[in-house]
Each structure stands twice: as structure tokens, then as C-alpha cells.
Biopython code that builds the backbone (N, CA, C, O; Angstrom):
import numpy as np
from Bio.PDB.StructureBuilder import StructureBuilder

atoms = [
    (1, "MET", "N", (-71.130, 50.191, 90.922)),
    (1, "MET", "CA", (-70.087, 51.028, 91.478)),
    (1, "MET", "C", (-69.582, 52.005, 90.409)),
    (1, "MET", "O", (-69.499, 53.209, 90.648)),
    (2, "ILE", "N", (-69.254, 51.480, 89.251)),
    (2, "ILE", "CA", (-68.755, 52.341, 88.174)),
    (2, "ILE", "C", (-69.858, 53.278, 87.687)),
    (2, "ILE", "O", (-69.587, 54.387, 87.224)),
    (3, "PHE", "N", (-71.115, 52.813, 87.797)),
    (3, "PHE", "CA", (-72.244, 53.653, 87.396)),
    (3, "PHE", "C", (-72.305, 54.928, 88.231)),
    (3, "PHE", "O", (-72.523, 56.012, 87.689)),
    (4, "PHE", "N", (-72.114, 54.809, 89.530)),
    (4, "PHE", "CA", (-72.182, 55.975, 90.409)),
    (4, "PHE", "C", (-71.023, 56.932, 90.153)),
    (4, "PHE", "O", (-71.189, 58.147, 90.251)),
    (5, "ARG", "N", (-69.865, 56.398, 89.829)),
    (5, "ARG", "CA", (-68.727, 57.262, 89.520)),
    (5, "ARG", "C", (-68.990, 58.057, 88.250)),
    (5, "ARG", "O", (-68.704, 59.253, 88.189)),
    (6, "TRP", "N", (-69.534, 57.394, 87.237)),
    (6, "TRP", "CA", (-69.859, 58.096, 85.999)),
    (6, "TRP", "C", (-70.974, 59.110, 86.216)),
    (6, "TRP", "O", (-70.953, 60.198, 85.641)),
    (7, "LEU", "N", (-71.943, 58.752, 87.044)),
    (7, "LEU", "CA", (-73.042, 59.665, 87.326)),
    (7, "LEU", "C", (-72.546, 60.925, 88.023)),
    (7, "LEU", "O", (-72.968, 62.030, 87.680)),
    (8, "ILE", "N", (-71.668, 60.772, 88.985)),
    (8, "ILE", "CA", (-71.103, 61.924, 89.686)),
    (8, "ILE", "C", (-70.290, 62.781, 88.718)),
    (8, "ILE", "O", (-70.365, 64.009, 88.762)),
    (9, "LEU", "N", (-69.518, 62.142, 87.850)),
    (9, "LEU", "CA", (-68.725, 62.882, 86.876)),
    (9, "LEU", "C", (-69.624, 63.666, 85.917)),
    (9, "LEU", "O", (-69.360, 64.836, 85.639)),
    (10, "LEU", "N", (-70.672, 63.035, 85.415)),
    (10, "LEU", "CA", (-71.570, 63.724, 84.493)),
    (10, "LEU", "C", (-72.307, 64.877, 85.163)),
    (10, "LEU", "O", (-72.520, 65.920, 84.545)),
    (11, "LEU", "N", (-72.694, 64.698, 86.407)),
    (11, "LEU", "CA", (-73.356, 65.786, 87.116)),
    (11, "LEU", "C", (-72.393, 66.946, 87.387)),
    (11, "LEU", "O", (-72.791, 68.109, 87.325)),
    (12, "LEU", "N", (-71.141, 66.636, 87.685)),
    (12, "LEU", "CA", (-70.151, 67.700, 87.849)),
    (12, "LEU", "C", (-69.948, 68.466, 86.546)),
    (12, "LEU", "O", (-69.822, 69.691, 86.547)),
    (13, "LEU", "N", (-69.917, 67.733, 85.436)),
    (13, "LEU", "CA", (-69.777, 68.389, 84.141)),
    (13, "LEU", "C", (-70.984, 69.260, 83.822)),
    (13, "LEU", "O", (-70.838, 70.321, 83.216)),
    (14, "SER", "N", (-72.166, 68.826, 84.219)),
    (14, "SER", "CA", (-73.351, 69.654, 83.979)),
    (14, "SER", "C", (-73.322, 70.917, 84.843)),
    (14, "SER", "O", (-73.768, 71.977, 84.404)),
    (15, "ALA", "N", (-72.802, 70.810, 86.061)),
    (15, "ALA", "CA", (-72.663, 72.000, 86.900)),
    (15, "ALA", "C", (-71.659, 72.972, 86.276)),
    (15, "ALA", "O", (-71.884, 74.183, 86.277)),
    (16, "ILE", "N", (-70.576, 72.457, 85.757)),
    (16, "ILE", "CA", (-69.587, 73.305, 85.090)),
    (16, "ILE", "C", (-70.212, 73.963, 83.864)),
    (16, "ILE", "O", (-69.976, 75.141, 83.595)),
    (17, "GLY", "N", (-71.008, 73.198, 83.125)),
    (17, "GLY", "CA", (-71.690, 73.762, 81.963)),
    (17, "GLY", "C", (-72.643, 74.876, 82.351)),
    (17, "GLY", "O", (-72.751, 75.874, 81.638)),
    (18, "ALA", "N", (-73.336, 74.719, 83.469)),
    (18, "ALA", "CA", (-74.241, 75.773, 83.929)),
    (18, "ALA", "C", (-73.461, 77.027, 84.305)),
    (18, "ALA", "O", (-73.908, 78.138, 84.018)),
    (19, "PHE", "N", (-72.303, 76.866, 84.942)),
    (19, "PHE", "CA", (-71.490, 78.031, 85.286)),
    (19, "PHE", "C", (-70.924, 78.710, 84.037)),
    (19, "PHE", "O", (-70.801, 79.934, 83.996)),
    (20, "VAL", "N", (-70.583, 77.924, 83.030)),
    (20, "VAL", "CA", (-70.108, 78.511, 81.773)),
    (20, "VAL", "C", (-71.237, 79.300, 81.113)),
    (20, "VAL", "O", (-71.014, 80.402, 80.612)),
    (21, "LEU", "N", (-72.440, 78.744, 81.110)),
    (21, "LEU", "CA", (-73.578, 79.473, 80.552)),
    (21, "LEU", "C", (-73.846, 80.752, 81.336)),
    (21, "LEU", "O", (-74.225, 81.766, 80.750)),
    (22, "PHE", "N", (-73.657, 80.718, 82.644)),
    (22, "PHE", "CA", (-73.817, 81.926, 83.451)),
    (22, "PHE", "C", (-72.786, 82.980, 83.050)),
    (22, "PHE", "O", (-73.116, 84.160, 82.936)),
    (23, "MET", "N", (-71.536, 82.556, 82.836)),
    (23, "MET", "CA", (-70.506, 83.516, 82.453)),
    (23, "MET", "C", (-70.778, 84.100, 81.071)),
    (23, "MET", "O", (-70.492, 85.272, 80.827)),
    (24, "ILE", "N", (-71.325, 83.295, 80.169)),
    (24, "ILE", "CA", (-71.587, 83.773, 78.812)),
    (24, "ILE", "C", (-72.800, 84.695, 78.780)),
    (24, "ILE", "O", (-72.743, 85.780, 78.200)),
    (25, "THR", "N", (-73.902, 84.264, 79.405)),
    (25, "THR", "CA", (-75.150, 85.015, 79.298)),
    (25, "THR", "C", (-75.354, 86.019, 80.429)),
    (25, "THR", "O", (-76.004, 87.045, 80.227)),
    (26, "GLY", "N", (-74.817, 85.747, 81.604)),
    (26, "GLY", "CA", (-75.023, 86.620, 82.742)),
    (26, "GLY", "C", (-76.370, 86.427, 83.418)),
    (26, "GLY", "O", (-76.730, 87.195, 84.311)),
    (27, "GLN", "N", (-77.122, 85.409, 83.005)),
    (27, "GLN", "CA", (-78.425, 85.157, 83.614)),
    (27, "GLN", "C", (-78.245, 84.408, 84.934)),
    (27, "GLN", "O", (-77.588, 83.368, 84.972)),
    (28, "PRO", "N", (-78.820, 84.928, 86.005)),
    (28, "PRO", "CA", (-78.592, 84.325, 87.323)),
    (28, "PRO", "C", (-79.218, 82.947, 87.485)),
    (28, "PRO", "O", (-78.856, 82.223, 88.412)),
    (29, "ARG", "N", (-80.147, 82.562, 86.611)),
    (29, "ARG", "CA", (-80.750, 81.230, 86.759)),
    (29, "ARG", "C", (-79.730, 80.133, 86.500)),
    (29, "ARG", "O", (-79.810, 79.068, 87.113)),
    (30, "PHE", "N", (-78.768, 80.366, 85.604)),
    (30, "PHE", "CA", (-77.744, 79.364, 85.347)),
    (30, "PHE", "C", (-76.814, 79.212, 86.545)),
    (30, "PHE", "O", (-76.363, 78.107, 86.847)),
    (31, "LYS", "N", (-76.528, 80.305, 87.220)),
    (31, "LYS", "CA", (-75.718, 80.234, 88.439)),
    (31, "LYS", "C", (-76.450, 79.439, 89.514)),
    (31, "LYS", "O", (-75.849, 78.626, 90.215)),
    (32, "ARG", "N", (-77.764, 79.683, 89.637)),
    (32, "ARG", "CA", (-78.564, 78.953, 90.618)),
    (32, "ARG", "C", (-78.598, 77.464, 90.295)),
    (32, "ARG", "O", (-78.466, 76.633, 91.194)),
    (33, "TYR", "N", (-78.777, 77.112, 89.000)),
    (33, "TYR", "CA", (-78.769, 75.705, 88.599)),
    (33, "TYR", "C", (-77.417, 75.054, 88.885)),
    (33, "TYR", "O", (-77.351, 73.916, 89.352)),
    (34, "GLY", "N", (-76.347, 75.782, 88.602)),
    (34, "GLY", "CA", (-75.010, 75.253, 88.844)),
    (34, "GLY", "C", (-74.741, 75.003, 90.311)),
    (34, "GLY", "O", (-74.192, 73.964, 90.678)),
    (35, "LEU", "N", (-75.129, 75.959, 91.162)),
    (35, "LEU", "CA", (-74.915, 75.794, 92.597)),
    (35, "LEU", "C", (-75.774, 74.673, 93.166)),
    (35, "LEU", "O", (-75.318, 73.910, 94.017)),
    (36, "LEU", "N", (-77.004, 74.573, 92.704)),
    (36, "LEU", "CA", (-77.887, 73.516, 93.171)),
    (36, "LEU", "C", (-77.366, 72.138, 92.772)),
    (36, "LEU", "O", (-77.353, 71.208, 93.578)),
    (37, "THR", "N", (-76.939, 72.022, 91.521)),
    (37, "THR", "CA", (-76.385, 70.750, 91.044)),
    (37, "THR", "C", (-75.103, 70.404, 91.802)),
    (37, "THR", "O", (-74.902, 69.257, 92.201)),
    (38, "LEU", "N", (-74.250, 71.389, 91.993)),
    (38, "LEU", "CA", (-72.991, 71.159, 92.695)),
    (38, "LEU", "C", (-73.227, 70.723, 94.137)),
    (38, "LEU", "O", (-72.532, 69.841, 94.641)),
    (39, "LYS", "N", (-74.194, 71.331, 94.795)),
    (39, "LYS", "CA", (-74.505, 70.968, 96.183)),
    (39, "LYS", "C", (-74.920, 69.502, 96.276)),
    (39, "LYS", "O", (-74.424, 68.770, 97.131)),
    (40, "TRP", "N", (-75.820, 69.077, 95.407)),
    (40, "TRP", "CA", (-76.301, 67.703, 95.482)),
    (40, "TRP", "C", (-75.260, 66.697, 95.015)),
    (40, "TRP", "O", (-75.230, 65.567, 95.502)),
    (41, "VAL", "N", (-74.412, 67.092, 94.082)),
    (41, "VAL", "CA", (-73.336, 66.198, 93.652)),
    (41, "VAL", "C", (-72.348, 65.976, 94.789)),
    (41, "VAL", "O", (-71.920, 64.848, 95.034)),
    (42, "LEU", "N", (-71.988, 67.041, 95.478)),
    (42, "LEU", "CA", (-71.045, 66.901, 96.584)),
    (42, "LEU", "C", (-71.633, 66.080, 97.726)),
    (42, "LEU", "O", (-70.937, 65.251, 98.313)),
    (43, "LEU", "N", (-72.899, 66.299, 98.045)),
    (43, "LEU", "CA", (-73.542, 65.501, 99.090)),
    (43, "LEU", "C", (-73.598, 64.020, 98.711)),
    (43, "LEU", "O", (-73.333, 63.153, 99.544)),
    (44, "SER", "N", (-73.941, 63.733, 97.464)),
    (44, "SER", "CA", (-74.006, 62.333, 97.045)),
    (44, "SER", "C", (-72.616, 61.705, 96.967)),
    (44, "SER", "O", (-72.457, 60.520, 97.262)),
    (45, "ALA", "N", (-71.614, 62.481, 96.575)),
    (45, "ALA", "CA", (-70.246, 61.952, 96.534)),
    (45, "ALA", "C", (-69.741, 61.640, 97.940)),
    (45, "ALA", "O", (-69.111, 60.605, 98.155)),
    (46, "PHE", "N", (-70.011, 62.526, 98.898)),
    (46, "PHE", "CA", (-69.614, 62.246, 100.279)),
    (46, "PHE", "C", (-70.324, 61.005, 100.810)),
    (46, "PHE", "O", (-69.720, 60.198, 101.517)),
    (47, "GLY", "N", (-71.584, 60.853, 100.477)),
    (47, "GLY", "CA", (-72.320, 59.653, 100.893)),
    (47, "GLY", "C", (-71.753, 58.402, 100.261)),
    (47, "GLY", "O", (-71.615, 57.375, 100.926)),
    (48, "PHE", "N", (-71.423, 58.477, 98.982)),
    (48, "PHE", "CA", (-70.856, 57.338, 98.270)),
    (48, "PHE", "C", (-69.537, 56.902, 98.897)),
    (48, "PHE", "O", (-69.318, 55.714, 99.135)),
    (49, "PHE", "N", (-68.663, 57.867, 99.161)),
    (49, "PHE", "CA", (-67.369, 57.511, 99.736)),
    (49, "PHE", "C", (-67.498, 57.092, 101.197)),
    (49, "PHE", "O", (-66.685, 56.306, 101.685)),
    (50, "ALA", "N", (-68.499, 57.600, 101.899)),
    (50, "ALA", "CA", (-68.737, 57.133, 103.264)),
    (50, "ALA", "C", (-69.140, 55.667, 103.272)),
    (50, "ALA", "O", (-68.711, 54.906, 104.140)),
    (51, "VAL", "N", (-69.961, 55.271, 102.312)),
    (51, "VAL", "CA", (-70.355, 53.861, 102.208)),
    (51, "VAL", "C", (-69.141, 53.009, 101.892)),
    (51, "VAL", "O", (-69.001, 51.918, 102.445)),
    (52, "LEU", "N", (-68.260, 53.471, 101.020)),
    (52, "LEU", "CA", (-67.044, 52.713, 100.713)),
    (52, "LEU", "C", (-66.148, 52.549, 101.943)),
    (52, "LEU", "O", (-65.577, 51.479, 102.153)),
    (53, "ILE", "N", (-66.025, 53.585, 102.743)),
    (53, "ILE", "CA", (-65.196, 53.514, 103.946)),
    (53, "ILE", "C", (-65.803, 52.555, 104.961)),
    (53, "ILE", "O", (-65.087, 51.771, 105.583)),
    (54, "VAL", "N", (-67.119, 52.616, 105.129)),
    (54, "VAL", "CA", (-67.781, 51.722, 106.083)),
    (54, "VAL", "C", (-67.654, 50.278, 105.615)),
    (54, "VAL", "O", (-67.510, 49.381, 106.446)),
    (55, "GLN", "N", (-67.703, 50.031, 104.322)),
    (55, "GLN", "CA", (-67.544, 48.677, 103.808)),
    (55, "GLN", "C", (-66.139, 48.140, 104.072)),
    (55, "GLN", "O", (-65.964, 46.942, 104.294)),
    (56, "GLN", "N", (-65.148, 49.011, 104.048)),
    (56, "GLN", "CA", (-63.778, 48.566, 104.311)),
    (56, "GLN", "C", (-63.619, 48.146, 105.782)),
    (56, "GLN", "O", (-62.859, 47.224, 106.081)),
    (57, "TRP", "N", (-64.314, 48.802, 106.678)),
    (57, "TRP", "CA", (-64.207, 48.482, 108.101)),
    (57, "TRP", "C", (-64.995, 47.235, 108.481)),
    (57, "TRP", "O", (-64.644, 46.547, 109.439)),
    (58, "ALA", "N", (-66.043, 46.944, 107.746)),
    (58, "ALA", "CA", (-66.913, 45.813, 108.104)),
    (58, "ALA", "C", (-66.372, 44.503, 107.602)),
    (58, "ALA", "O", (-66.984, 43.458, 107.821)),
]
sb = StructureBuilder()
sb.init_structure("model")
sb.init_model(0)
sb.init_chain("A")
sb.init_seg("    ")
for serial, (resi, resn, name, xyz) in enumerate(atoms, 1):
    if name == "N":
        sb.init_residue(resn, " ", resi, " ")
    sb.init_atom(name, np.array(xyz, "f"), 0.0, 1.0, " ", f" {name:<3s}", serial, name[0])
structure = sb.get_structure()
């Protein structure tokens, strides 16, 4: 459980790092990496919390 929380946090930090690199360099590949990472982090976080909610009901 704590592993997934740390994993989500680290992936969010990597997305932020990609956006910072985009702002510094202006290269669009960093923006693409940041958006891609952010999309999958949000999807996995929603899935994680959905499992927690379903466990509370069961």
C-alpha cells in the first residue's frame, strides 16, 4: 500500500521535472513526456483509490 503511494508521488515528481525541463529548454519532447507521465499517474491514482473505496464497502 505504501509502495503505491510512494510510486505515485515519484511519478508526479518526474512529471513536474519534465515540465521544468520544458520551461528551461523549450523543447516540446519534455512537454510530451510530462503530459504522458501525468496522464498515466492520474489514471493509476484513480484506480488505486477506486480499489480502496471498493474495499471499504466489501
